[in-house]
C-alpha positions as a Markdown table, in Angstrom:
| # | Residue | x | y | z |
|---|---|---|---|---|
| 1 | Met | -51.0 | -13.0 | 21.8 |
| 2 | Ala | -49.3 | -16.2 | 21.5 |
| 3 | Lys | -48.0 | -15.2 | 17.9 |
| 4 | Ser | -46.6 | -12.3 | 19.0 |
| 5 | Tyr | -45.2 | -13.8 | 22.1 |
| 6 | Leu | -43.4 | -16.7 | 19.9 |
| 7 | Ala | -42.0 | -14.0 | 17.4 |
| 8 | Met | -40.6 | -11.8 | 20.0 |
| 9 | Arg | -39.1 | -15.1 | 21.6 |
| 10 | Glu | -37.5 | -16.1 | 18.2 |
| 11 | Gln | -35.8 | -12.6 | 17.7 |
| 12 | Gln | -34.5 | -12.7 | 21.1 |
| 13 | Glu | -33.2 | -16.1 | 20.4 |
| 14 | Ala | -31.8 | -14.6 | 16.8 |
| 15 | Ser | -30.3 | -11.6 | 18.6 |
| 16 | Asp | -28.8 | -14.0 | 21.5 |
| 17 | Leu | -26.9 | -16.1 | 18.5 |
| 18 | Ile | -25.5 | -13.2 | 16.8 |
| 19 | Ala | -24.2 | -11.7 | 20.0 |
| 20 | Ala | -22.8 | -15.1 | 20.9 |
| 21 | Asp | -21.2 | -15.2 | 17.4 |
| 22 | Leu | -19.8 | -11.6 | 17.9 |
| 23 | Gln | -18.2 | -12.8 | 21.3 |
| 24 | Ala | -16.5 | -15.8 | 19.6 |
| 25 | Leu | -15.4 | -13.6 | 16.7 |
| 26 | Val | -13.7 | -11.1 | 19.1 |
| 27 | Val | -12.0 | -14.2 | 21.3 |
| 28 | Ser | -10.6 | -15.4 | 18.0 |
| 29 | Ala | -9.4 | -11.9 | 16.6 |
| 30 | Lys | -7.4 | -11.7 | 20.0 |
| 31 | Lys | -6.1 | -15.1 | 19.7 |
| 32 | Leu | -4.5 | -14.4 | 16.2 |
| 33 | Ala | -3.1 | -11.4 | 17.3 |
| 34 | Asn | -1.4 | -12.9 | 20.2 |
| 35 | His | -0.2 | -15.7 | 18.0 |
| 36 | Ala | 1.0 | -13.4 | 15.2 |
| 37 | Ile | 2.9 | -11.5 | 17.7 |
| 38 | Arg | 4.5 | -14.7 | 19.3 |
| 39 | Leu | 5.3 | -16.0 | 15.8 |
| 40 | Gly | 6.9 | -12.7 | 14.3 |
| 41 | Gly | 7.1 | -10.3 | 16.9 |
| 42 | Leu | 7.3 | -6.7 | 15.8 |
| 43 | Gly | 9.0 | -7.9 | 12.6 |
| 44 | Phe | 6.1 | -9.7 | 11.6 |
| 45 | Gly | 4.2 | -6.3 | 11.5 |
| 46 | Thr | 6.7 | -4.4 | 9.6 |
| 47 | Ser | 7.0 | -7.1 | 6.8 |
| 48 | Phe | 3.0 | -7.0 | 6.7 |
| 49 | Leu | 2.8 | -3.3 | 6.9 |
| 50 | Glu | 5.7 | -3.2 | 3.9 |
| 51 | Trp | 3.6 | -5.5 | 1.9 |
| 52 | Leu | 0.4 | -3.1 | 2.5 |
| 53 | Ala | 2.2 | 0.5 | 1.5 |
| 54 | Ser | 3.8 | -1.2 | -1.6 |
| 55 | Phe | 0.2 | -2.3 | -2.6 |
| 56 | Ala | -1.1 | 1.0 | -1.7 |
| 57 | Ala | 1.5 | 2.8 | -4.0 |
| 58 | Ile | 0.7 | 0.5 | -6.7 |
| 59 | Tyr | -3.0 | 1.1 | -6.5 |
| 60 | Leu | -2.5 | 4.8 | -6.3 |
| 61 | Leu | -0.5 | 4.4 | -9.7 |
| 62 | Ile | -3.4 | 2.4 | -11.1 |
| 63 | Leu | -5.9 | 5.1 | -10.1 |
| 64 | Asp | -3.8 | 8.0 | -11.9 |
| 65 | Arg | -3.7 | 5.9 | -14.9 |
| 66 | Thr | -7.3 | 5.3 | -15.3 |
| 67 | Asn | -10.2 | 7.7 | -15.3 |
| 68 | Trp | -9.7 | 8.5 | -11.8 |
| 69 | Arg | -6.5 | 10.9 | -12.7 |
| 70 | Thr | -5.4 | 13.3 | -10.3 |
| 71 | Asn | -3.3 | 16.4 | -10.4 |
| 72 | Ile | -0.5 | 15.0 | -7.5 |
| 73 | Leu | 2.8 | 14.0 | -8.7 |
| 74 | Thr | 2.3 | 10.3 | -9.0 |
| 75 | Ser | 5.9 | 9.6 | -10.2 |
| 76 | Leu | 7.1 | 10.1 | -6.8 |
| 77 | Leu | 5.4 | 6.4 | -6.2 |
| 78 | Ile | 8.0 | 5.2 | -8.2 |
| 79 | Pro | 10.8 | 5.5 | -5.6 |
| 80 | Tyr | 8.5 | 5.2 | -2.8 |
| 81 | Ile | 7.8 | 1.7 | -4.2 |
| 82 | Phe | 11.5 | 0.9 | -4.9 |
| 83 | Phe | 12.3 | 1.7 | -0.9 |
| 84 | Ser | 9.2 | -0.2 | 0.5 |
| 85 | Leu | 8.8 | -2.9 | -1.9 |
| 86 | Pro | 9.4 | -6.1 | 0.0 |
| 87 | Ser | 12.5 | -8.0 | -0.3 |
| 88 | Ile | 11.2 | -10.9 | -2.0 |
| 89 | Leu | 9.9 | -9.1 | -4.8 |
| 90 | Phe | 12.6 | -6.6 | -4.7 |
| 91 | Gly | 15.2 | -9.7 | -5.2 |
| 92 | Leu | 13.0 | -10.9 | -8.1 |
| 93 | Phe | 13.1 | -8.0 | -10.0 |
| 94 | Arg | 16.7 | -7.0 | -9.2 |
| 95 | Gly | 17.5 | -10.4 | -10.8 |
| 96 | Asp | 17.4 | -11.8 | -14.5 |
| 97 | Val | 13.6 | -11.5 | -14.3 |
| 98 | Gly | 13.6 | -7.6 | -13.9 |
| 99 | Lys | 16.7 | -7.5 | -16.4 |
| 100 | Trp | 14.2 | -9.0 | -18.9 |
| 101 | Ile | 11.5 | -7.0 | -18.6 |
| 102 | Ala | 13.9 | -3.8 | -18.7 |
| 103 | Phe | 15.7 | -5.1 | -21.9 |
| 104 | Ile | 12.2 | -5.4 | -23.7 |
| 105 | Ala | 10.6 | -2.0 | -22.3 |
| 106 | Val | 14.0 | -0.2 | -23.4 |
| 107 | Val | 13.4 | -2.1 | -26.8 |
| 108 | Leu | 9.9 | -1.6 | -27.2 |
| 109 | Arg | 10.6 | 2.5 | -26.3 |
| 110 | Leu | 13.6 | 2.7 | -28.8 |
| 111 | Phe | 12.3 | 1.0 | -31.9 |
| 112 | Phe | 8.6 | 0.8 | -31.7 |
| 113 | Pro | 7.6 | 4.0 | -29.6 |
| 114 | Arg | 4.1 | 4.1 | -31.2 |
| 115 | His | 3.2 | 0.7 | -29.7 |
| 116 | Phe | 4.5 | 1.6 | -26.2 |
| 117 | Pro | 1.6 | 2.6 | -24.2 |
| 118 | Asp | 1.8 | 5.8 | -21.7 |
| 119 | Trp | 0.4 | 3.8 | -18.8 |
| 120 | Leu | 3.7 | 1.6 | -19.1 |
| 121 | Glu | 6.4 | 4.3 | -18.7 |
| 122 | Leu | 6.2 | 4.5 | -14.8 |
| 123 | Pro | 6.2 | 0.9 | -14.2 |
| 124 | Ala | 9.0 | 0.5 | -16.6 |
| 125 | Ala | 11.0 | 3.3 | -14.9 |
| 126 | Leu | 10.4 | 1.3 | -11.6 |
| 127 | Ile | 11.8 | -1.7 | -13.2 |
| 128 | Leu | 14.8 | -0.1 | -14.7 |
| 129 | Leu | 15.6 | 1.8 | -11.4 |
| 130 | Ile | 15.5 | -1.7 | -9.4 |
| 131 | Val | 17.8 | -3.1 | -12.1 |
| 132 | Val | 20.3 | -0.4 | -12.4 |
| 133 | Ala | 20.3 | 1.0 | -9.0 |
| 134 | Pro | 23.7 | 0.8 | -7.1 |
| 135 | Ser | 24.2 | -1.1 | -4.2 |
| 136 | Ile | 24.3 | 1.6 | -1.8 |
| 137 | Phe | 20.5 | 2.3 | -2.7 |
| 138 | Ala | 19.2 | -1.2 | -3.2 |
| 139 | Ser | 21.2 | -2.6 | 0.0 |
| 140 | Asn | 22.1 | 0.0 | 2.5 |
| 141 | Phe | 19.6 | 2.6 | 1.8 |
| 142 | Arg | 16.7 | 0.4 | 1.7 |
| 143 | Ser | 16.9 | -1.6 | 4.7 |
| 144 | Asn | 17.7 | 1.4 | 7.2 |
| 145 | Leu | 16.2 | 4.9 | 8.3 |
| 146 | Val | 17.2 | 6.8 | 5.0 |
| 147 | Gly | 14.8 | 4.7 | 3.1 |
| 148 | Val | 11.9 | 4.8 | 5.6 |
| 149 | Ala | 12.6 | 8.7 | 5.9 |
| 150 | Ile | 12.6 | 8.9 | 2.1 |
| 151 | Cys | 9.2 | 7.1 | 2.1 |
| 152 | Leu | 7.7 | 9.3 | 5.0 |
| 153 | Ala | 8.8 | 12.4 | 3.2 |
| 154 | Ile | 6.9 | 11.1 | -0.1 |
| 155 | Ala | 3.8 | 10.1 | 1.5 |
| 156 | Cys | 3.8 | 13.5 | 3.5 |
| 157 | Tyr | 4.0 | 15.6 | 0.1 |
| 158 | Leu | 1.5 | 13.6 | -1.7 |
| 159 | Leu | -0.7 | 14.0 | 1.2 |
| 160 | Gln | -0.8 | 17.6 | 1.2 |
| 161 | Glu | -0.8 | 18.0 | -2.6 |
| 162 | His | -3.8 | 15.8 | -2.7 |
| 163 | Ile | -5.5 | 17.9 | 0.0 |
| 164 | Arg | -4.5 | 21.3 | -2.2 |
| 165 | Ala | -6.0 | 19.5 | -5.4 |
| 166 | Ser | -9.1 | 18.5 | -3.8 |
| 167 | Gly | -9.8 | 22.0 | -2.5 |
| 168 | Gly | -9.5 | 21.3 | 1.4 |
| 169 | Phe | -9.4 | 18.6 | 3.8 |
| 170 | Arg | -13.0 | 18.2 | 3.9 |
| 171 | Asn | -13.2 | 17.6 | 0.2 |
| 172 | Ser | -10.7 | 15.0 | 0.0 |
| 173 | Phe | -12.9 | 12.7 | 2.2 |
| 174 | Thr | -16.3 | 13.6 | 0.7 |
| 175 | Lys | -15.7 | 13.6 | -3.1 |
| 176 | Ala | -16.2 | 10.3 | -4.7 |
| 177 | Lys | -12.7 | 10.8 | -6.3 |
| 178 | Gly | -11.1 | 12.0 | -3.2 |
| 179 | Val | -12.0 | 9.2 | -0.7 |
| 180 | Ser | -10.3 | 6.5 | -2.9 |
| 181 | Asn | -7.2 | 8.4 | -3.3 |
| 182 | Thr | -7.1 | 9.8 | 0.4 |
| 183 | Val | -7.3 | 6.0 | 1.7 |
| 184 | Gly | -4.6 | 5.0 | -0.6 |
| 185 | Ile | -2.2 | 8.0 | 0.5 |
| 186 | Ile | -3.1 | 7.3 | 4.1 |
| 187 | Leu | -1.9 | 3.6 | 3.4 |
| 188 | Leu | 1.5 | 4.9 | 2.3 |
| 189 | Phe | 2.0 | 6.3 | 6.1 |
| 190 | Val | 1.7 | 3.0 | 7.8 |
| 191 | Tyr | 5.0 | 1.2 | 6.9 |
| 192 | Pro | 7.5 | 4.4 | 7.3 |
| 193 | Ala | 5.6 | 5.2 | 10.4 |
| 194 | Trp | 5.5 | 1.9 | 12.1 |
| 195 | Ala | 9.3 | 1.2 | 11.0 |
| 196 | Phe | 10.3 | 4.7 | 12.8 |
| 197 | Ile | 8.5 | 3.4 | 15.9 |
| 198 | Ile | 10.2 | -0.2 | 15.7 |
| 199 | His | 13.6 | 1.6 | 15.4 |
| 200 | Phe | 13.4 | 4.2 | 18.5 |
| 201 | Leu | 11.8 | 1.2 | 20.6 |
C-alpha cells in the first residue's frame, strides 16, 4: 500500500512539473510574440513570411527534382521565387554574384550540354531571370501589389493542379507523397495573403 501511494505521489509530482513547464512555455511564447511585434511591427511578420514562402517554393522545386516527382507545373515556382525572394538574397543574385553564376550556367549549357544536369535547368533559369529582369519588374512590381497578386495566382493554380493530380482533396492530404507537396503549396499562400492583409489595413 505504501509503495503504491509513493508511486502515485511521484506520478502526481511529475505531472505537476510538466504542467508548470508548459505554463512557463506559454508565457515565454506570448512574451516572444509581443517583443517581435514591438521590434518590427507588421513588417517583421511580412519579412518572415517572405522568407518562409521562398523556402517553401525552393523545397517544392527540390521535391520535384527527386523521386517525389509530381504532375504539377513546377516551372511556375520560378516567377513565384522571383517575386517573393527576400530583398537581401535578390540583391545578392542581382549583382556580380548572380552575373557570374548566370555566365557559368550559359557557358556550360552552350558548350558542354552533356555535362549540364537536368535538375539545374530551373535554378539556372531563376538566376538568369533575376539578372536580366528589367527594373520595372525587379524594383517596382516586386515591391507592390502586382508581385503579390502574381504570387497568389501561382499558389492558387498550383494548389488546384496538385489536388487534381492527387485524385481529389482527401487524397492530397492522405497519400504519403501528397502531404509533403500539399504542405509546401499551402505555405506558398502565407506571404501573399499576409501582404494583401497588411496593404488593406
